[in-house]
C-alpha positions in Angstrom: -2.3 1.9 1.3 -5.6 0.7 -0.1 -8.5 0.8 2.3 -11.9 -0.8 2.5 -13.8 -0.7 -0.8 -17.1 -0.1 0.9 -16.0 3.4 2.1 -16.6 5.4 -1.1 -19.8 5.5 -3.0 -22.3 2.6 -2.7 -20.6 -0.3 -4.6 -20.6 -3.8 -3.0 -17.7 -4.8 -0.8 -15.4 -7.4 -2.3 -14.2 -9.4 0.7 -11.5 -11.2 -1.3 -9.8 -7.9 -1.9 -9.9 -7.2 1.9 -8.0 -10.4 2.4 -5.5 -9.7 -0.4 -4.8 -6.3 1.2 -4.4 -8.0 4.6 -1.9 -10.5 3.2 0.1 -7.7 1.6 0.1 -5.8 4.9 1.2 -8.9 6.7 4.1 -9.4 4.3 5.3 -5.9 5.1 5.3 -6.8 8.8 7.2 -10.0 8.1 9.6 -8.1 5.8 10.5 -5.5 8.4 10.7 -8.1 11.2 13.1 -10.3 9.3 15.3 -7.4 8.2 16.3 -6.9 11.9 18.4 -10.0 11.5 21.8 -9.7 9.7 21.2 -12.8 7.6 18.1 -11.5 6.0 19.5 -8.0 5.6 22.4 -9.6 3.6 19.7 -11.3 1.4 18.0 -7.9 0.9 21.4 -6.5 -0.1 21.8 -9.2 -2.7 24.5 -11.2 -0.8 22.9 -14.4 0.6 24.7 -17.4 1.9 24.1 -20.7 0.2 21.6 -21.9 2.8 19.2 -18.9 2.5 19.4 -18.4 -1.3 16.2 -20.4 -1.7 14.1 -18.1 0.5 15.6 -15.0 -1.0 15.9 -15.5 -4.8 12.9 -17.5 -5.6 9.1 -16.7 -5.5 9.2 -17.7 -1.8 10.4 -14.1 -1.3 6.7 -13.2 -1.7 6.2 -14.0 2.0 8.4 -11.1 2.9 8.2 -8.9 -0.2 7.5 -5.6 1.7 8.5 -3.2 -1.1 6.4 -5.0 -3.6 3.4 -5.2 -1.3 3.1 -1.4 -1.4 2.5 -1.6 -5.1 -0.5 -3.9 -4.4 -1.8 -1.2 -2.1 -1.6 1.4 -4.8 -3.2 -0.7 -7.5 -5.9 -1.8 -5.1 -6.6 1.8 -4.2 -7.1 2.7 -7.9 -9.4 -0.4 -8.3 -11.5 0.3 -5.3 -11.9 4.0 -5.5 -12.7 4.1 -9.2 -15.6 1.6 -8.9 -18.3 4.1 -8.0 -17.2 6.4 -10.8 -17.5 3.8 -13.5 -20.9 2.7 -12.2 -22.3 6.2 -11.9 -22.7 5.9 -8.1 -19.9 8.2 -7.1 -20.4 10.9 -4.5 -19.7 14.6 -5.2 -16.0 15.5 -5.1 -16.4 17.2 -1.8 -18.1 14.1 -0.3 -15.5 11.8 -1.8 -12.7 13.8 -0.3 -14.4 14.0 3.1 -14.8 10.2 3.2 -11.2 9.7 2.1 -9.7 12.1 4.6 -11.7 10.6 7.4 -10.7 7.1 6.3 -7.0 7.8 6.3 -6.3 10.5 8.8 -7.7 9.4 12.2 -5.7 6.1 12.3 -2.7 7.9 10.8 -2.8 10.7 13.5 -3.2 8.1 16.2 -0.1 6.2 14.8 1.9 9.4 15.0 1.1 9.8 18.7 1.7 6.1 19.3 5.1 6.2 17.7 6.1 9.4 19.6 5.1 8.0 23.0 6.7 4.6 22.3 10.0 5.7 20.7 10.9 8.8 22.6 12.3 7.0 25.7 16.0 6.4 25.4 17.0 3.2 23.7 19.5 0.7 25.2 22.8 0.9 23.5 24.1 -2.5 24.6 23.6 -5.3 22.1 22.6 -3.1 19.1 25.6 -4.5 17.3 23.5 -7.7 17.0 21.0 -5.9 14.9 21.3 -5.5 11.1 22.4 -2.5 9.1 18.8 -2.0 8.2 17.9 -1.2 11.8 20.8 1.2 12.1 19.6 3.0 9.0 15.9 3.1 9.8 15.3 3.3 13.5 13.5 6.6 14.1 14.0 9.4 16.6 10.7 11.2 16.6 11.0 14.9 17.6 8.8 17.9 18.1 10.8 20.2 15.8 8.1 22.5 14.3 8.8 21.8 10.7 8.7 18.0 11.3 5.4 18.3 13.3 3.8 20.5 10.7 4.7 18.2 7.8 3.3 15.2 9.6 0.1 16.9 10.7 -0.6 17.9 7.0 0.6 14.5 5.6 3.1 16.3 3.5 6.3 14.6 4.8 9.6 14.8 3.0 11.9 11.8 3.4 14.4 13.8 5.4 11.8 14.5 8.1 10.1 11.1 8.2 11.1 10.6 11.9 8.0 8.8 13.3 7.2 5.8 11.1 9.0 4.7 8.0 5.8 3.6 6.2 4.3 7.1 6.3 5.6 7.9 2.8 3.1 5.7 1.2 0.2 7.3 3.1 1.4 10.7 1.8 1.2 9.3 -1.7 -2.3 7.8 -1.0 -3.6 11.1 0.3 -2.2 13.3 -2.5 -3.5 10.9 -5.2 -6.9 11.0 -3.5 -7.1 14.8 -3.9 -6.6 14.5 -7.7 -8.5 11.2 -8.1 -11.6 12.7 -9.8 -9.3 14.4 -12.2 -7.6 11.1 -12.9 -11.0 9.6 -13.7 -11.7 12.5 -16.1 -8.3 11.9 -17.8 -9.0 8.2 -18.1 -12.5 8.8 -19.7 -10.8 10.9 -22.4 -7.7 8.8 -22.9 -9.4 5.4 -23.1 -6.9 2.6 -23.5 -4.0 5.0 -23.7 -4.4 6.0 -20.0 -2.1 3.4 -18.5 0.8 3.7 -21.1 0.7 7.5 -20.9 0.7 7.5 -17.1 3.5 4.9 -17.1 5.7 7.1 -19.3 5.1 10.1 -17.1 6.0 8.2 -14.0 9.1 6.8 -15.6 10.4 10.2 -16.7 9.6 11.8 -13.4 11.4 9.0 -11.4 14.5 8.9 -13.5 15.0 12.5 -14.6 13.2 14.8 -12.2 12.8 13.2 -8.7 16.5 13.3 -7.7 16.5 17.1 -8.2 13.6 17.5 -5.9 14.6 15.4 -2.9 14.7 17.4 0.2 12.9 20.4 -1.3 9.3 21.5 -0.6 8.0 19.9 -3.8 9.4 16.4 -3.0 6.1 14.8 -1.8 4.0 15.6 -4.9 6.9 14.8 -7.3 7.3 11.5 -5.5 3.6 10.8 -5.8 3.7 11.4 -9.5 6.0 8.5 -9.9 3.3 6.2 -8.4 0.2 7.6 -10.0 0.3 5.1 -12.8 -0.3 2.2 -10.4 -3.6 3.9 -9.4 -4.5 4.4 -13.0 -3.8 0.7 -13.7 -6.0 -0.4 -10.8 -8.8 1.9 -12.1 -8.5 0.5 -15.6 -8.8 -3.0 -14.2 -12.0 -1.9 -12.4 -13.4 -0.2 -15.5 -13.0 -3.5 -17.6 -14.3 -5.9 -15.0 -16.9 -7.3 -17.3 -14.4 -7.8 -20.1 -12.0 -9.6 -17.8 -14.8 -11.8 -16.5 -15.7 -12.8 -20.0 -12.1 -13.4 -20.9 -11.5 -15.7 -17.9 -14.8 -17.6 -18.1 -13.3 -20.5 -20.0 -10.0 -20.5 -18.2 -8.7 -24.0 -17.3 -7.1 -24.9 -14.0 -3.7 -25.4 -15.4 -3.8 -22.1 -17.3 -4.8 -20.3 -14.1 -1.9 -22.0 -12.2 0.6 -21.1 -14.9 -0.6 -17.5 -14.9 -0.3 -17.2 -11.1 3.2 -18.6 -11.2 4.1 -16.1 -13.9 2.6 -13.3 -11.8 4.6 -14.5 -8.8 7.8 -14.4 -10.8 7.0 -10.9 -12.0 6.0 -9.7 -8.5 9.4 -10.9 -7.1 11.4 -9.8 -10.2 14.0 -8.0 -8.1 15.0 -11.5 -6.9 13.8 -14.1 -9.4 15.0 -11.9 -12.4 18.1 -10.6 -10.7 20.0 -10.7 -14.0 17.7 -8.1 -15.6 17.8 -4.3 -15.4 16.3 -3.0 -12.2 14.4 -0.4 -14.3 11.9 -3.1 -15.3 11.0 -3.9 -11.7 8.1 -1.4 -11.3 6.5 -2.8 -14.5 6.9 -6.4 -13.3 5.5 -5.5 -9.8 2.5 -3.9 -11.5 1.9 -7.0 -13.7 2.1 -9.3 -10.6 -0.2 -7.0 -8.5 -2.7 -6.7 -11.3 -2.8 -10.5 -11.8 -3.4 -11.1 -8.1 -6.2 -8.6 -8.0 -7.8 -10.1 -11.1 -7.5 -13.6 -9.5 -9.0 -12.4 -6.2 -12.0 -11.0 -8.0 -12.6 -13.3 -11.0 -11.0 -16.8 -10.1 -13.4 -18.7 -8.0 -10.9 -21.0 -6.2 -8.7 -18.0 -5.3 -11.7 -15.9 -4.3 -13.0 -18.7 -2.0 -9.6 -19.1 -0.4 -9.3 -15.4 0.3 -12.8 -15.4 1.9 -11.5 -17.5 4.8 -12.5 -15.8 8.1 -9.0 -15.4 9.4 -7.8 -13.7 6.2 -10.8 -11.4 6.1 -10.1 -10.5 9.7 -6.5 -9.6 8.8 -7.8 -7.6 5.9 -10.2 -5.6 8.1 -7.3 -4.5 10.4 -4.7 -4.2 7.6 -4.5 -0.4 7.6 -3.7 -0.2 11.3 -1.5 -3.2 11.0 0.5 -1.5 8.4 0.8 1.8 10.4 1.5 0.4 13.8 3.9 -2.5 13.4 7.0 -0.4 12.7 7.0 1.5 16.0 6.4 -1.8 17.9 9.3 -3.4 16.1 11.6 -0.4 16.7 10.7 -0.4 20.4 11.3 -4.1 20.9 14.5 -4.5 18.8 17.1 -2.7 20.9 15.7 -4.0 24.1 15.7 -7.6 23.0 19.2 -7.1 21.5 20.4 -5.8 24.9 19.3 -9.2 26.2 21.3 -11.0 23.5 18.1 -12.2 21.7 17.2 -9.9 18.8 15.2 -12.7 17.2 12.6 -12.3 20.0 11.6 -8.9 18.4 11.3 -10.7 15.0 9.1 -13.4 16.4 6.8 -11.3 18.7 6.3 -8.2 16.6 3.7 -9.8 14.2 1.3 -11.1 16.9 1.7 -7.9 19.0 1.1 -5.8 15.9 -2.1 -7.8 15.1 -3.4 -7.3 18.6 -2.7 -3.5 18.7 -4.0 -3.1 15.1 -7.3 -4.7 16.1 -7.7 -2.3 19.0 -6.9 0.6 16.7 -9.4 -0.7 14.1 -12.3 -0.9 16.6 -11.5 2.3 18.5 -10.3 4.6 15.8 -11.0 3.3 12.3 -14.6 2.2 12.6 -15.7 5.5 14.3 -13.7 7.5 11.7 -15.4 5.7 8.8 -18.8 6.3 10.4 -18.0 10.0 10.9 -16.8 10.4 7.4 -20.0 8.8 6.1 -22.1 11.1 8.2 -20.2 14.2 7.2 -20.3 13.3 3.5 -24.1 13.0 3.6 -24.3 16.5 5.0 -22.4 18.0 2.1 -24.7 19.7 -0.4 -23.1 19.4 -3.8 -24.1 18.1 -7.2 -23.6 14.3 -7.6 -20.9 13.4 -10.1 -23.3 11.2 -12.1 -25.4 14.3 -12.7 -22.5 16.2 -14.1 -20.9 13.4 -16.2 -20.5 15.9 -19.0 -17.9 17.8 -17.0 -15.8 14.6 -16.8 -16.0 13.6 -20.4 -18.0 10.9 -22.0 -17.4 7.2 -21.7 -18.2 6.6 -25.3 -15.6 4.5 -27.1 -13.5 3.9 -24.0 -15.2 0.9 -22.4 
C-alpha cells in the first residue's frame, strides 16, 4: 500500500493524502469485518436481500469497498514516489531502494510474527457455522513449512502459500514495483502521454491471457505485479502534471466539483453501481475513481481542508500498520465470538482494536524503521539521479 510521501526524497508532505490513505485502509478493515456476517457476504456475492440492497449496490458501498481501496494505495504510491523524480530531488537508486525497503519491511515482518503467534493456537470449532463463507475461505493457518517461510521472508509470496495474512499480496506488489520504479520513471520520460495507455494495455493482456497460466508457479508474483503496474504509472502521471491539473481546476465551481466527485464515486464502486456492465471495465473505473479522489485531495480546497482534520490525519499516519494487522485480529476474534453465539462482536470490536494495535506498531516499529532507512540512505555513496538525468532520458516534450 502507499506509504508516507515524506519518506523518499525531500518533497513536502501532503497531509491530505495521508488522510485519504487512512480512509482507504479503514474501508478495508470495515470490508473484512462486515464480510464475517452472512448477510454482507451475500451482498458481496451479488445476492442481497431487499433491505440491504441500498448499502450494497449504491455508492454507499464506498464505506466498505476493500478491493477498490487497494487501487487507491497503488495509484497513491505512484503519485508519492514519483514526486522527487519529477522535481529533480530524487535520491540515488540505491538510496531510494534502501528507504523503500526500510519503510515496508519492518512493519511487514512484525505483522508476520504477530499473525503467527495470534493464529497458531487451535480455533474453537463450535459456532463457526454462524460465520460467512468468506471466513471459511480465508481464515489462515500459518505454518513454518520452509517454502512458506522463505517466500514470506523475501516478500515473494505466491497465493497458494499466503497463510499468514490475506493482505500480504498487495505488499508483494508494492515491493516488486518499488524495485523497478526508477525504470518506470525512465519509461515515462520517454513515452510521454502514451505512458498510461501503453501500461494499461500491457496490464490487460497479462491479466487476461497470461496470469492464469502462471498461478502457483515461481513466476506468479512478478506476473501478478505486472497487472497492477499501470496504476502506479497513472499515479506518477498525475504527479508529473500537478501544475496543469491545478490550472485546469482553478476556475472550477462548487456544483461542478460535486458532480465530478459523484461521478468518481460511481466509477469507484462500478462493480456494484454498474452491475449491468462487463466486469472487465472495473479496473479502469476504479482507476478513474482513485485518480479523481487523489486530485481532489490535493487540488480542491474544501476536500483538502476536510482531509486535514486531526482524526483523519492520525488514521493516515497509522494506516500501513492498520492495513497489515487488522486481519489477524479479526481472524482471532471471529471463531471465538462465534462460539459464544455472537459473531457480530468480532465485527464491531475489530476496527477499534486494530486502530489501537496499529498505533503501537507505528510508534514502536514504523517510526524507527523510517529513521533507520533515512540514516542508511545518507550513508550510501552513489551519484544522485538529478546529476545523471541523461541516463533516464530527457523531459523535453513530455511535460
